[in-house]
N, C-alpha and C positions, 0 to 999 in steps of 0.2 A: 880385727874382727873377733869378737868373743863367741865362743862356742859353749853351750851348756853341756855339762857332764851328765850323761845318762847313768843313773844309779843301777847297778846290777841287781837282779833278783836275789833274795836270800836262798841259800842252798839247803834243800831238804833231802836228806839221805834216807832212802826208803828201802828197808830190807824186811818186808812184811811176811815173806814166805815162812810158814806153811799156809798163811792166809793168802787167798787170791785177791788181786786188785779189785776185781768185779764183785767179790764177796763183801768188801769193805766200803766201796765207793759207788754211788750212782754215777753214770757217765758225766752228767752235768757238774756234779760236785768235784770229781777228779779233774775235769777241765778247768774249773775255777781255781782249784788248788795249783794246777800247773801254770795258770796265768799269774798267780801270786808268787810262786816259788819256782826255782829251777830244780826239778826233781831228778836225782840221780838214783838209779835202781827202779823200783816200782814195777818189777817184772815178776812173773809167776814161777820163779825158781830162786833158790837161795843165792845171795850175792857172795861172790868170792871174798874172803876175809881181807886179802891184800887190797882189793878195790875199795872195800869199805874204809879201811884205815888210810888209804891214799887220799880219800875225799874228806875224811873226818876233820882235819885242821881248819877247813873253811866252812864247815857245815854249821848252820844255825839251828837246824832241827834234825832229830833222828827219830824215825818211825820204824819200829822193829818188833817182830813177834817175841823175841827174847833179847833185849838189849844187853850186850856184854861189853862193858868198858871198865878197865882197870884204872887205877889212879893215874898212871903215866899217860894213858890214852886220853883221859879226861883233861889232863893238864895240857895236852897237845891241841885239844879242841878249843882254841882261844875264842871262837865266835859262838860257841854252843849256847843256846838259850833254853832248849827243852828237849827232853827224851820222852818219847811216847811209846808205851808198850801196847801191842794189839793181841796178846794171847788171852788176856782176861784177868791177870793178877800180877802183882809185883813178884819177881822171882830173883834167884841168885844170879851172879855174873856182873852186876852193876855195882860200882862203889857209890852207894847212896850218900855216905858221909861227905865224899868229895863233891858230889853234886850239890848237896845242901851248903857246903862251905863256899862254893863258887856262885851260888845263887842260880844254879841250873834247875829248872823245874822238871820233876819226874811225874808223868801223868799216866794213868791207867785207863784203858777202854772199858773197864767193868760197867760203868753206868750205861754203856751202849747196848747192853743185853737186857736192859730193864723191861722193855715192852714185850719182846718175844718170850722171855723166860717167865715173866709174870703171867702172861696169857697161858702158857703151858702149865704153870702151877695151878691156875684156876681150873684148867681142863682135867688135870689129875685129881683135884679135889672133888669135882663133880662126878668123875668116873668112879672114884673110890666111895664117895658118900652114897651114891645112888646104885651101886652094883652094876654099872653098865657093862663092864667087861665080863664079869662073871655070868650075867644073864645072856650075853651074846654067845659065850661059849656053851652054855646050857642049851640054848636054842639050836646051835649047830649039832649037838648031840641028841636032841630030841627030849631033853629033860627040863625044858623051860617051865617057869612057874607063873602061869597066867593070872593076872590080877592079884598076885600075892603081895601083901603089904611088907613082907620080909621084916617083921617086927624084931628088933634087937640087933639088926645088921645095918640095913639102909637107913639113911636119915637125910633130912633137908638141911641145906645151909642157912635157911632163913632163921634169923634170931638166935643163931648159935654163938657160942664163945669160941673164937678162933685164936690160936696161939702161934707166935712166931719165935723161933730160936735164931736170933740175929734179926735186926730191923734196918738193914741197909736199903739201897735204892730198889732192888728187886722186891723185897718184902713190902716196902711202902707202896710200890705200884700195885702189887697184888692186893694189899689192903684197900686201895682206892677202887680197884675193880670189884671188890666184894661189897662196895657201898650199897648197891640196891638190895642186898640180902639183909641189911640192917644188923650186922653182927656186932658183938662185943669183942674188941681186939685187945689181946694181951701180948706182951712181948718181953722176952729176956734179951737184953743188950746192955751189958755192964758199961761199955764205952759210952753209949748215949746217956745212960742213966747217971753215970758219974759226972757228966757235963751238964746235967739238968736240962737236956734237950727235950723240948715239948713237940710232939708230932700229933696234931689233932687231938682226938679223944682216946688215943692209945694209952693203955695202962701198963707201965713198966713194972715188972715184978721179978721174983726169983725164978730160977729155972724149974724148980720142983713145982711151984704153983702153976706154971704154964703147962707142965707135963700132966698134972693131976686134976686140973679144973677145965681143960679145954676139950671140946668134942673133936676138933681137928688140930693137929700140931704140925706146923710147916718148918722144916729145918732149912734155914736159908743163910746161915752165918758163913763168913769167910773163914776158910781153914787156916789155923795158925799152929805153931809148935805147942801152944798151951791148950788147945781145945780138941785134941785127939780123943775120939769116943766120948765127947762131952755128954751125949745122950747115951748113957751107960746101960749095962744090963740091969743094974739095980733100979735105975730110973724107969726103964721100960717096964719092969715088973710092977711098978707103982701106978702105971697108967690105968685108968678105968677100962673095963671091958668094953669093946666096941669103938675105942678111940681110933681115928684115922691118922696115920703118920705119913706125911708127904716129905720126901727128901729131894731137895732141888739144888742144893749147893754142891757138896761133895760128900761121898760116903765116909770120908775121914771123920766126919762129925759124929757118927753113930756107931754103936756096936751092931754091925749089920747082921751078924750071925744071930744075936739075941732078938733082933727085930723080926727076922724071917721066922725064927722059932715061935715067937709070939703069934705071928700071922698063921702059921701052920696049925697051931693049937686053937685057932679061932678066937683068941683073946683080942687081937688087934687086926685092923686092915691096914695094909701098907701100899703106898704108891711111890715109885722112885724113878728118877731119870738118870741116876748115877749109881756106880757099883764100885766095890773095893778094887777089882781088877778089870780093866777094859782093854779090848773087847772081852766079853764073857765067853768062856770056853763052851763049845757045843755040848760038852758032857757035864757042865756045871749043874748041880742039883737045883740051882735057882730057877732053871727053866721049867722044872716040874713043881715049883712051890705053889701052894694054894692061898687064896684069900689075898692076892697081891695084884697090882697093876704095874707092869714093867714098861719103861720107855728107854730105848738104847741111846741115851745121852744126846738127845736131839731137840732139847728145849729151844735152842736158837736156830735150829735147822729148818728154816722156812724162807721162801723167796723174799729177799730184801730184809730178812731178819737181823742182819748185821750192818745194814746201811746206816743206822743211826750212829755207829762208830765213826764212819767217814764224815758224817755231818758234824759230829762233835770235834773231830780233828781239824776240820776247816774252820769251824767257829773259834776254836781256841788259838790256832795259829794266827788268825786274823786279829784276835783280841790281844795276843802278845805283841804282834807287830804294831798294833794301834795304841799300845800302852795302857790297855784296859785290864782291870782285875778279874773280870768274869771268866769262870772256867766251867765247862760242862763235863769234861773228863775228871777223873778222880785224882787229886794231887796227893803225892806221897808226903807223909809228915814223919819227922824223926820218932815221935812217940808211938807210931802205929806200924810203920813199915818193917821195923825189926821183928815184929811178932808174926809177920806173914810166913806161912809154911815154906820151907826151903826145898821140899821134894818136888820133882816134876809133876805137873798136873795135866790131866786129860784136857783136850781142847774143847771149848764150847762152840 
């Protein structure tokens, strides 16, 4: 009598903490993933390293907040097909070259922040452009300005020229959300420009042109070793009076002190979800800065805001197992991953 051999599920090794399982996955998505893979880990505390390494040789997938695999460990993982990070960026601790050589995919959850962060970016733009926070505070103090046009400070987003420093998935989604305002979009993104990538009617141009010709400048680039304080003091000084600068990616990209100084002087208005040091000290002068809108790194902090990450993980694992090329997560590539900043980053 012949008996069919039941194929075992692929092993998914999940060490996603500091992320919570519920933060990343809708219950139905996690259940579907569990029906597809045998999940080891997937608890809301850090997996013991020895347990992780004991299971690694038979794992086909690794999902981790910070994947740490050296060459020898990757060589021991004979079945490994993909490493998926869920912190929000490629980081140190993983031998990328060994993964590339073995054909192991390395995927980042960064696109999963697209909707929530783009929405917050639009909110910061509206708050900064229309002086919403400033007038709220004036109202509380009894110095509100009834029916005041605030000429020279507030402005409408309609028909404005909006600039982006970096035009990745979040910036593109933000540009899409801006569509009803009929803006002219300019972007500085040398990586896309060098590859002659066309994105709708976006005009790719030099950084100085973005900084000096746009009513609102959104800093949305991925931090790398090469772009520290890309938006420098000298560039900030060239921005026209009244420019709104929105920082949504990392404070690494801007000379934050120069930006705050320009806001205090009334030359610029600034809105930011990120800061050079987080959390910000209770005694930090930033708390008394004027002409600013501060958000405590909470662009993705909304109910269900990170669930698209879980959706993308499920999609891509299904796609890999099915032999399909489509990926929703961001694949690491040799010509880009080595430029990603190697310092620890605050969590989204």
